[in-house]
C-alpha positions as CSV (number, residue, x, y, z in Angstrom):
1,X,90.3,89.3,78.9
2,X,91.8,90.3,82.3
3,X,95.5,90.1,82.9
4,X,96.1,87.8,85.9
5,X,99.4,87.8,87.8
6,X,99.6,84.0,87.5
7,X,99.7,81.9,84.3
8,X,99.7,78.1,83.9
9,X,101.0,76.3,87.0
10,X,103.9,73.9,86.4
11,X,103.7,70.4,87.8
12,X,106.4,70.3,90.5
13,X,107.0,67.8,93.3
14,X,105.6,69.5,96.3
15,X,106.8,69.9,99.9
16,X,103.9,69.3,102.3
17,X,103.0,72.3,104.4
18,X,99.9,72.6,106.6
19,X,98.5,76.1,107.0
20,X,95.3,77.7,108.2
21,X,93.6,80.4,106.1
22,X,90.9,82.8,107.1
23,X,87.6,81.8,105.4
24,X,87.5,84.9,103.2
25,X,91.1,84.2,101.9
26,X,90.0,80.6,101.1
27,X,86.9,81.8,99.3
28,X,89.0,84.2,97.2
29,X,91.6,81.5,96.5
30,X,88.8,79.2,95.2
31,X,87.4,82.0,93.1
32,X,90.9,82.8,91.7
33,X,91.4,79.1,90.8
34,X,88.1,79.1,89.0
35,X,89.0,82.2,86.9
36,X,92.5,80.9,86.2
37,X,91.1,77.5,85.2
38,X,88.9,79.2,82.7
39,X,91.7,81.4,81.4
40,X,94.3,78.6,81.0
41,X,92.0,75.6,80.3
42,X,93.9,73.8,83.1
43,X,92.0,72.2,85.9
44,X,93.4,73.8,89.1
45,X,92.9,73.0,92.7
46,X,93.0,76.1,94.9
47,X,95.8,74.7,97.1
48,X,98.0,74.5,94.0
49,X,97.9,78.3,93.7
50,X,99.4,79.1,97.1
51,X,103.1,78.4,96.2
52,X,103.0,80.3,92.9
53,X,101.3,83.2,94.6
54,X,103.8,83.3,97.3
55,X,106.7,83.0,94.8
56,X,105.2,85.9,92.8
57,X,104.7,88.0,95.9
58,X,108.3,87.5,97.0
59,X,109.8,88.0,93.6
60,X,108.1,91.4,93.3
61,X,108.9,92.6,96.9
62,X,111.7,95.1,96.3
63,X,112.6,95.3,100.0
64,X,113.0,91.6,100.2
65,X,115.1,91.5,97.0
66,X,117.3,94.3,98.4
67,X,117.8,92.4,101.7
68,X,118.7,89.2,99.9
69,X,121.1,91.0,97.6
70,X,122.7,92.7,100.6
71,X,123.1,89.4,102.4
72,X,124.8,87.8,99.4
73,X,127.1,90.8,99.0
74,X,128.2,91.1,102.6
75,X,127.7,87.5,103.8
76,X,125.7,88.9,106.7
77,X,122.2,88.1,107.9
78,X,119.6,90.5,106.5
79,X,118.3,93.4,108.5
80,X,114.6,94.1,108.9
81,X,113.4,96.9,106.7
82,X,112.8,100.2,108.5
83,X,109.3,100.4,109.9
84,X,108.9,96.6,110.1
85,X,109.2,94.9,113.5
86,X,110.8,91.5,113.6
87,X,108.9,88.8,115.4
88,X,110.5,86.4,117.8
89,X,110.0,82.7,117.1
């Protein structure tokens, strides 16, 4: 059995967010939901995977963790990591 990065998805009250995904990302998300459903025996809709995937991604991003830790320690806004350009909103 393959070791997936996600396990069972908790039933949390969601915050509504509308996003657009490239078709290939949506197809992969649907396929991932199918595999995870078979692995866990839990019926999953692909859109329910987005939040846990983002949370997993952010929790394993060392640069992000370092910036958050630095912000907490200094009380300052985080700096962009070297080599990454900030985008204006």
